[in-house]
C-alpha positions in Angstrom: 10.6 30.1 -15.3 9.3 26.3 -15.2 11.5 26.5 -11.8 9.8 29.3 -10.5 6.3 28.0 -11.3 7.0 24.5 -9.6 8.5 26.6 -6.0 5.3 28.4 -6.0 3.1 25.5 -6.5 3.9 24.0 -3.6 3.1 27.2 -1.4 -0.8 26.6 -2.4 -3.0 23.9 -2.2 -6.0 22.5 -4.7 -9.3 24.4 -5.0 -11.8 23.4 -2.6 -8.9 21.9 0.3 -7.7 23.5 3.0 -4.2 23.9 3.2 -2.9 20.7 5.5 -0.3 22.7 7.2 -2.5 24.9 9.1 -5.8 22.5 9.1 -7.1 21.9 12.3 -8.3 18.3 11.7 -4.6 17.4 10.8 -3.5 18.8 14.0 -6.6 16.8 16.1 -5.9 13.8 14.2 -1.9 13.7 15.0 -2.7 14.5 18.7 -5.3 11.8 18.3 -3.0 8.9 16.9 -0.2 10.3 19.8 -2.5 9.9 22.8 -3.2 6.6 21.6 0.3 5.6 21.3 1.5 6.9 24.7 -1.8 5.5 26.3 -1.0 3.1 29.4 -4.0 0.8 28.3 -2.7 -1.6 25.5 -4.6 -1.6 21.9 -6.2 -4.9 20.7 -3.5 -5.2 18.5 -0.8 -5.5 21.3 -3.1 -7.6 23.4 -3.4 -10.0 20.6 -0.1 -9.9 19.7 1.0 -10.5 23.3 -1.5 -13.5 24.1 -2.0 -15.3 20.7 0.8 -14.4 18.6 0.4 -13.1 14.9 -0.7 -14.9 12.0 2.4 -16.9 11.1 2.0 -18.3 14.5 -1.5 -19.6 14.2 -1.4 -23.5 14.2 -3.1 -25.5 11.7 -6.7 -26.6 12.6 -7.9 -30.1 13.9 -7.8 -32.3 11.4 -10.7 -34.6 10.0 -10.0 -37.5 7.4 -12.5 -38.5 4.9 -12.6 -42.6 5.1 -13.0 -42.6 1.4 -10.1 -40.4 0.5 -12.2 -38.3 -1.5 -10.0 -34.8 -2.5 -13.1 -32.4 -1.6 -16.4 -32.9 -0.4 -19.6 -31.2 -1.2 -23.1 -31.1 0.6 -24.9 -32.5 -2.8 -22.4 -35.8 -2.6 -22.2 -36.2 1.2 -24.1 -34.0 3.7 -23.1 -35.7 6.8 -19.4 -35.6 6.0 -19.4 -32.2 4.9 -21.1 -30.9 8.0 -18.5 -33.2 10.1 -15.7 -31.9 8.1 -16.9 -28.3 8.4 -17.2 -28.4 11.7 -13.8 -30.0 12.6 -11.0 -28.7 10.2 -13.2 -25.4 9.1 -14.2 -23.9 12.4 -14.6 -20.0 11.9 -16.8 -20.4 8.7 -20.6 -19.7 9.1 -23.4 -18.3 6.9 -26.5 -16.9 6.9 -29.0 -18.0 4.3 -30.9 -15.5 2.6 -34.2 -15.9 4.2 -32.5 -15.7 7.6 -31.4 -12.0 7.0 -33.6 -8.8 7.2 -34.8 -7.7 3.9 -33.5 -4.4 4.2 -29.9 -5.9 3.8 -30.8 -7.5 0.5 -32.4 -4.3 -0.6 -29.1 -2.1 0.3 -26.9 -4.2 -1.4 -29.1 -4.2 -4.3 -29.3 -0.8 -4.5 -25.5 -0.6 -4.0 -24.5 -3.0 -6.4 -26.7 -1.5 -9.4 -25.3 2.2 -8.6 -21.5 1.1 -8.7 -22.4 -0.9 -11.8 -24.1 2.1 -13.5 -21.4 4.4 -12.4 -18.6 2.3 -14.1 -17.1 2.1 -10.9 -15.9 -1.8 -11.8 -12.5 -2.1 -13.4 -9.8 -4.7 -14.1 -6.9 -4.6 -12.2 -3.4 -5.2 -13.2 -1.5 -6.8 -10.7 2.1 -8.2 -10.3 1.9 -11.5 -8.2 5.4 -12.1 -6.7 7.0 -8.8 -8.3 7.2 -10.9 -11.6 5.0 -10.6 -14.8 2.3 -8.4 -15.0 -1.2 -10.0 -15.2 -4.8 -8.7 -15.6 -7.6 -9.9 -13.2 -10.3 -12.2 -14.3 -12.8 -10.0 -12.2 -13.7 -6.4 -12.1 -13.8 -4.9 -8.5 -13.8 -1.4 -6.6 -12.7 -0.4 -3.7 -15.4 1.5 -0.9 -14.6 2.4 2.7 -13.6 4.9 5.0 -12.4 8.5 3.5 -8.7 8.4 2.3 -8.3 4.3 2.9 -6.6 2.4 0.5 -6.0 -1.7 0.1 -2.8 -3.0 -1.6 -2.6 -6.1 -2.9 0.1 -8.0 -5.4 1.9 -4.7 -5.7 -1.2 -2.3 -6.7 -2.8 -0.1 -4.4 -6.6 0.3 -4.7 -7.8 3.7 -3.9 -11.3 3.5 -2.1 -14.4 5.4 -2.7 -15.7 6.9 0.2 -18.8 5.1 1.9 -19.6 8.4 4.0 -19.9 12.2 3.5 -16.4 13.9 3.6 -15.1 17.5 4.8 -12.7 19.8 2.7 -9.9 17.8 4.4 -11.0 14.3 3.0 -12.0 13.4 6.8 -15.4 11.5 7.5 -18.6 14.0 8.0 -21.2 12.7 9.7 -24.4 14.3 8.6 -27.6 13.9 10.5 -30.5 15.1 8.0 -31.2 12.3 5.3 -31.7 14.8 2.5 -28.0 15.9 3.2 -26.2 12.1 3.0 -24.3 12.2 0.1 -24.4 15.8 -0.8 -20.6 16.4 -0.5 -19.8 13.4 -2.6 -21.9 15.1 -5.4 -20.0 18.2 -5.0 -16.8 16.1 -5.4 -18.0 14.7 -8.7 -19.7 11.8 -8.2 -23.1 11.2 -9.9 -26.3 11.4 -7.4 -26.9 7.6 -8.1 -23.5 6.4 -7.5 -23.1 8.5 -4.3 -26.3 7.0 -2.9 -24.9 3.4 -3.7 -21.7 4.6 -1.9 -23.7 5.9 1.1 -25.6 2.7 1.0 -22.5 0.6 1.2 -21.4 2.3 4.2 -25.0 2.0 5.7 -25.1 -1.8 5.4 -21.5 -2.0 6.4 -22.5 -1.3 10.1 -25.3 -4.3 10.1 -22.5 -6.7 8.5 -20.3 -5.2 11.9 -23.0 -6.0 14.2 -23.6 -9.4 13.0 -20.3 -10.3 12.7 -19.6 -9.4 16.3 -22.6 -11.5 17.2 -21.1 -14.3 15.6 -18.0 -14.1 17.1 -19.6 -13.8 20.6 -21.7 -17.2 19.6 -18.6 -19.4 18.2 -15.2 -18.1 19.0 -13.9 -18.8 22.8 -10.2 -17.2 22.2 -9.7 -14.2 24.1 -8.9 -11.6 23.1 -11.0 -11.8 20.0 -10.0 -10.2 16.7 -11.5 -7.2 15.2 -14.8 -7.2 13.3 -15.1 -3.5 12.7 -15.0 -3.0 9.2 -13.2 -0.5 7.5 -13.7 -1.2 3.8 -14.9 -3.6 1.5 -13.5 -4.9 -1.9 -16.7 -5.3 -4.3 -16.2 -8.1 -7.0 -18.4 -8.4 -10.1 -17.4 -11.9 -11.5 -18.4 -13.3 -15.0 -19.7 -17.1 -15.6 -17.9 -19.8 -17.7 -20.3 -19.0 -20.5 -19.4 -15.2 -20.8 -15.2 -15.3 -19.7 -14.0 -18.8 -21.4 -10.1 -17.8 -20.6 -10.9 -18.7 -16.6 -8.1 -20.8 -15.4 -9.0 -24.3 -14.4 -9.0 -25.1 -10.4 -6.1 -27.6 -10.5 -5.5 -28.9 -7.2 -9.0 -30.8 -7.0 -10.4 -30.5 -10.2 -13.4 -28.2 -9.0 -13.8 -26.3 -12.2 -13.2 -23.2 -13.5 -12.3 -20.4 -11.1 -13.0 -16.7 -10.8 -10.6 -16.1 -8.0 -7.7 -18.8 -7.3 -6.4 -19.9 -3.7 -5.8 -17.1 -1.5 -5.7 -15.9 2.1 -7.0 -12.3 2.1 -3.8 -10.0 2.7 -3.2 -6.6 4.3 -5.6 -7.3 7.4 -5.0 -6.9 11.2 -4.4 -9.9 12.6 -7.1 -12.0 13.7 -9.6 -9.8 12.0 -12.7 -11.2 10.8 -14.2 -11.1 7.2 -17.9 -10.9 6.3 -18.9 -11.6 2.5 -22.3 -10.9 1.0 -22.9 -12.6 -2.6 -25.7 -11.7 -5.1 -25.8 -13.8 -8.2 -28.1 -12.9 -11.3 -28.5 -15.8 -13.5 -29.5 -15.7 -17.1 -30.1 -19.2 -17.6 -32.3 -22.5 -16.3 -32.5 -23.5 -12.8 -30.0 -26.6 -13.4 -26.9 -24.1 -14.1 -24.2 -25.1 -12.0 -24.1 -21.7 -9.5 -20.9 -20.1 -8.1 -19.4 -21.5 -5.4 -16.9 -21.0 -2.4 -14.0 -23.2 -2.3 -12.4 -23.7 1.2 -8.9 -25.6 2.1 -7.1 -26.2 5.6 -3.7 -25.0 5.5 -1.0 -26.5 8.1 -0.7 -23.0 10.3 -0.5 -19.5 9.2 2.7 -19.7 7.2 2.1 -23.6 6.2 0.9 -25.2 2.8 -2.3 -26.9 2.4 -2.9 -30.0 4.7 -3.3 -33.0 2.3 -5.0 -35.3 5.0 -8.1 -32.7 5.2 -10.4 -32.7 2.0 -11.2 -29.3 0.4 -14.8 -28.1 0.8 -17.0 -26.6 -1.9 -20.0 -24.9 -0.8 -22.6 -23.8 -3.3 -24.2 -21.0 -1.4 -27.4 -19.6 -2.9 -28.0 -16.1 -4.0 -28.2 -13.4 -1.0 -26.3 -15.4 1.4 -23.9 -13.9 3.6 -20.8 -16.1 4.9 -18.2 -15.1 7.8 -14.5 -16.3 8.0 -14.2 -15.4 11.6 -10.8 -14.3 14.0 -8.1 -16.6 13.0 -9.9 -18.8 10.2 -8.2 -16.7 7.1 -4.4 -17.3 8.7 -4.9 -21.0 8.5 -7.6 -21.4 5.7 -7.5 -20.5 2.3 -10.5 -19.7 -0.1 -11.4 -20.0 -4.1 -14.6 -18.9 -6.0 -15.6 -21.3 -8.4 -17.1 -19.7 -11.5 -20.8 -20.5 -12.4 -21.9 -22.1 -15.6 -24.1 -18.6 -16.5 -25.0 -15.4 -14.9 -23.1 -12.6 -12.8 -21.8 -12.8 -9.2 -21.2 -9.8 -7.2 -19.6 -10.1 -3.8 -19.0 -7.6 -1.3 -15.9 -8.5 0.8 -15.8 -6.4 4.5 -12.6 -6.3 5.8 -10.7 -4.8 8.7 -7.7 -3.3 6.5 -4.4 -2.3 8.5 -4.5 1.1 8.4 -0.6 2.2 9.4 0.6 3.6 6.2 -1.8 3.0 4.0 -4.2 6.0 4.3 -4.5 9.8 3.0 -4.6 11.0 6.5 -1.4 9.0 7.3 0.8 10.5 4.4 -0.8 14.2 4.7 0.1 14.3 8.5 3.3 12.8 7.6 4.1 15.6 5.4 2.7 18.1 7.7 5.0 17.1 10.3 8.2 17.2 8.4 7.1 20.5 7.2 6.4 22.1 10.7 9.8 21.4 12.0 11.5 23.1 8.3 12.3 26.6 10.6 14.9 24.3 12.6 17.0 23.3 9.6 18.7 26.6 7.5 19.7 24.2 4.4 21.5 27.8 3.0 24.1 27.6 5.4 23.6 24.0 6.5 23.1 24.9 10.2 20.6 23.2 12.9 19.1 26.3 15.0 19.2 24.6 18.6 21.9 26.3 20.5 21.5 23.6 23.2 22.8 21.3 21.1 26.5 19.7 20.8 28.2 20.1 17.6 28.2 16.3 17.3 24.6 16.5 18.2 23.6 18.9 15.6 25.8 17.1 12.9 23.3 13.8 13.9 20.2 16.0 13.4 20.9 16.8 10.0 21.7 14.1 9.0 18.3 12.2 10.4 16.3 15.2 9.1 17.7 14.8 5.6 17.5 11.0 5.7 13.6 11.4 6.6 13.2 14.2 3.8 14.6 11.5 1.3 12.6 8.7 2.6 9.4 10.6 2.5 10.2 11.5 -1.1 10.3 7.9 -1.9 7.3 6.7 -0.4 5.4 9.7 -2.2 6.7 8.6 -5.5 6.7 4.9 -5.4 3.7 4.2 -2.9 1.3 7.0 -3.8 2.1 8.8 -7.1 3.6 5.7 -9.3 0.4 3.8 -8.1 -2.3 6.3 -8.9 -0.9 7.1 -12.6 -0.4 3.6 -13.5 -3.6 2.9 -13.6 -4.9 5.0 -16.3 -7.1 8.3 -16.8 -10.2 6.4 -16.9 -9.3 5.1 -13.3 -8.5 8.8 -12.1 -11.9 10.1 -13.5 -13.7 7.7 -11.7 -12.3 8.7 -7.9 -13.0 12.2 -7.7 -12.4 12.0 -3.9 -8.4 11.6 -4.7 -8.2 14.5 -7.2 -7.4 17.0 -4.4 -4.9 14.6 -2.8 -3.1 13.6 -5.5 -2.2 17.6 -6.4 -1.1 17.7 -2.6 1.3 15.1 -3.0 2.6 16.0 -6.5 3.1 19.5 -5.2 4.8 18.1 -1.6 7.3 16.3 -3.9 8.2 19.3 -6.2 9.0 21.4 -3.0 10.6 18.3 -1.0 12.8 17.7 -4.2 14.0 21.3 -4.5 14.8 21.2 -1.2 17.1 18.4 -1.6 18.5 20.3 -4.9 19.3 23.3 -2.7 21.2 21.0 -0.2 23.0 19.7 -2.9 24.5 23.1 -4.0 25.2 23.7 -0.3 27.3 20.2 -0.4 29.1 21.3 -3.8 30.0 24.2 -2.3 31.6 23.2 0.8 33.5 20.7 -1.3 35.4 23.2 -2.9 36.0 25.7 0.5 35.9 23.1 3.1 33.5 23.4 6.0 33.0 26.7 8.1 32.8 26.4 12.0 29.4 27.7 11.6 28.5 24.9 9.6 27.0 21.3 10.4 28.0 19.6 7.4 29.7 16.1 7.4 30.5 13.4 5.0 27.4 11.4 6.1 25.0 13.5 4.3 26.6 12.7 0.9 26.1 8.8 1.9 22.3 9.5 2.9 22.1 11.4 -0.7 24.0 8.4 -2.7 22.1 5.9 -1.2 18.7 7.2 -1.4 19.3 8.3 -4.9 20.5 4.6 -5.9 17.6 3.0 -4.3 15.2 5.5 -5.8 16.8 5.0 -9.4 16.4 1.3 -9.0 13.0 1.4 -8.2 12.8 4.2 -11.1 13.9 1.7 -13.6 11.6 -1.1 -12.1 8.7 1.2 -12.8 10.0 2.2 -16.2 9.9 -1.4 -17.2 6.4 -2.1 -15.6 5.2 1.1 -17.6 6.4 -0.5 -20.9 4.8 -3.7 -20.4 2.8 -5.5 -23.1 0.0 -6.1 -21.2 -1.0 -2.4 -21.4 -0.9 -2.3 -25.6 -4.3 -4.2 -25.1 -5.8 -1.7 -22.9 -7.9 1.3 -24.0 -5.9 4.4 -24.2 -7.4 5.8 -21.4 -6.5 2.6 -19.3 -2.9 2.5 -19.8 -0.3 4.3 -17.3 -0.3 8.1 -17.8 2.8 10.8 -17.0 3.0 12.1 -13.5 3.8 16.0 -13.9 6.5 16.1 -11.5 8.0 12.8 -12.1 7.7 12.0 -15.7 9.5 15.1 -17.3 11.6 15.1 -20.4 15.3 14.8 -19.7 17.2 18.3 -20.5 20.6 19.5 -20.2 23.0 19.1 -16.8 21.5 21.8 -14.4 22.4 22.5 -10.7 18.6 24.0 -10.8 16.8 20.4 -10.7 17.6 16.8 -10.6 16.9 14.6 -13.9 14.4 11.9 -13.9 17.6 9.5 -14.2 19.6 9.8 -10.9 22.9 8.2 -12.2 24.6 11.2 -13.1 23.5 13.0 -10.1 24.6 9.6 -8.2 28.3 10.3 -9.8 28.5 13.6 -9.2 27.7 13.2 -5.5 30.2 10.6 -5.2 33.0 13.1 -6.8 31.8 15.6 -4.5 32.0 13.4 -1.5 35.8 12.9 -2.6 36.5 16.4 -2.6 34.7 17.3 1.0 37.1 14.9 2.7 39.8 15.2 1.3 39.6 19.2 0.7 41.6 19.9 4.0 44.7 17.6 2.9 45.4 19.2 -0.6 46.5 22.2 0.3 49.0 20.7 2.4 52.3 19.3 0.7 51.6 19.5 -2.6 55.0 21.2 -3.8 56.7 17.8 -2.3 53.9 15.3 -3.7 55.0 16.7 -7.2 58.2 14.7 -6.6 56.9 11.7 -5.0 55.5 9.2 -7.0 54.3 6.9 -4.3 52.8 9.5 -2.6 50.7 10.5 -5.3 49.8 7.0 -6.0 48.5 6.6 -2.3 46.7 9.8 -2.7 44.5 8.8 -5.8 43.8 5.4 -4.0 42.5 7.4 -1.3 40.8 9.7 -3.0 39.1 6.6 -5.2 38.0 5.2 -1.6 36.7 8.5 -0.5 34.2 8.5 -3.2 32.4 5.3 -1.5 29.8 5.8 1.4 30.3 4.4 4.8 28.2 1.6 4.1 30.3 0.6 0.7 33.8 0.7 2.7 32.5 -1.8 5.0 31.4 -4.0 2.2 34.9 -3.9 0.6 36.6 -4.3 3.9 34.2 -7.3 4.7 34.6 -8.8 1.4 38.6 -8.4 1.6 38.4 -10.2 5.1 36.4 -13.2 3.8 39.0 -13.2 0.7 41.9 -13.4 2.9 40.6 -16.0 5.3 39.4 -18.2 2.2 43.0 -17.9 1.0 44.8 -18.8 4.4 42.1 -21.7 4.8 
């Protein structure tokens, strides 16, 4: 009964969302991407890579040495030295004072910050720096941007809130009438105030894009110049030293306690600019130390800090807008030094790499796989293309299975696990993503059911041998064994992550919760479903592979083999070897050759 329900689920879509298989917008988006890829005109990214290389190739900035050997400079200590160092070693960092900005920018950010705050959208993140120990961020934040965008950092994928109206498929919808702005977001489940705050952020993002482009024209001579077409912003809320006493001290230069430690912004397009608007709400006296932006020069795009260049600490006033233009983020790091009191809001507008990080991308990838499903008849293990040779058909079947298993892993580990690890509270606050997550769950179930069907077919073929009408081969077993092994190892990593002690200190609705298609209760062995623990499935596939490879040989000479012990021993060794995938066989052979050369040497 459960199986029947699960299969039928894949044929429907979430309420209020059109079927991604038949959506015109999906097809149009795919055509647009294909056209861009096949266009004779190179993209900006291609031009930048060809003429300027990549982020890691960026050289170190010019060196400015402090005659007094100070570790870091501030304008209060030595304005002249600060300005000279900034001009020489920190070219690309510029800022607009509050009075130089139009009042509308301040008002729009105030409206947005207040709406995001009242909507409860600021959350702590549990991240995993270096894939090691889990830790909770010292700031709360939320992601706002193009519909369907995400931003992955320190092992965690942030799901954005849309800053424009959206259609039924989750794509941007540009409404003309002011009264209609935000109406689609309210229908999704955002409050009127929150929807207005999101729309306001999208509106002011255009202003920051224009101002950044102007700065690039004024200050950056390199050609071609990187993008400033911001597609998302990470909005942070930082508490002061007096309110958050567990902040870590900045150890390299002894600048004080940090709200955000030293880092380069990751996941961005190479040479893209960053614009940051900051607002500080002080609760103490005017003599309190404000929040500050710290900068340090790095030895190129892949190097460490330049010890000969002093760091800078800029105590920018509330309402400032600062820019990190072009390649500045490649060969510099920045940090935020906590103030004595109050709260700091910052909106960091970026050009994130879209690639594999949008709902539209994964939606279209699923659609493209499903659209070619009729070419593959897994009930009989055949490719429906008479123009191909038997060898080509087998290769196409293997490629299809490999793509399907890769997509299953991508949906699970890059999307579903990333969503459910962040808790019920996070899910409730992101109504835009409710339908996409449902579609991903259903797509996963359909794809996994197909995998089950394939295993059944291979099991039958292992017993009776391959018929001439089938395009089956032993590499199909290899694909499944390798995919299951990798998936099972990742599931163990995620299981440890879910059980990490850090979640015990969080509220119940902020802890990881079960995904319907992934965190099923283990049942008895069955051919109709895959257990979440894939160990038994891997063992079974190895046994089936051995039977498949030797099926034609087992029927020959068995009577003589009963009396030939050496042949029985040889067959047993051959059978054991046939449980290995081709990659594993090569590895065994390689290890043996290395051992022989070591012995002979």
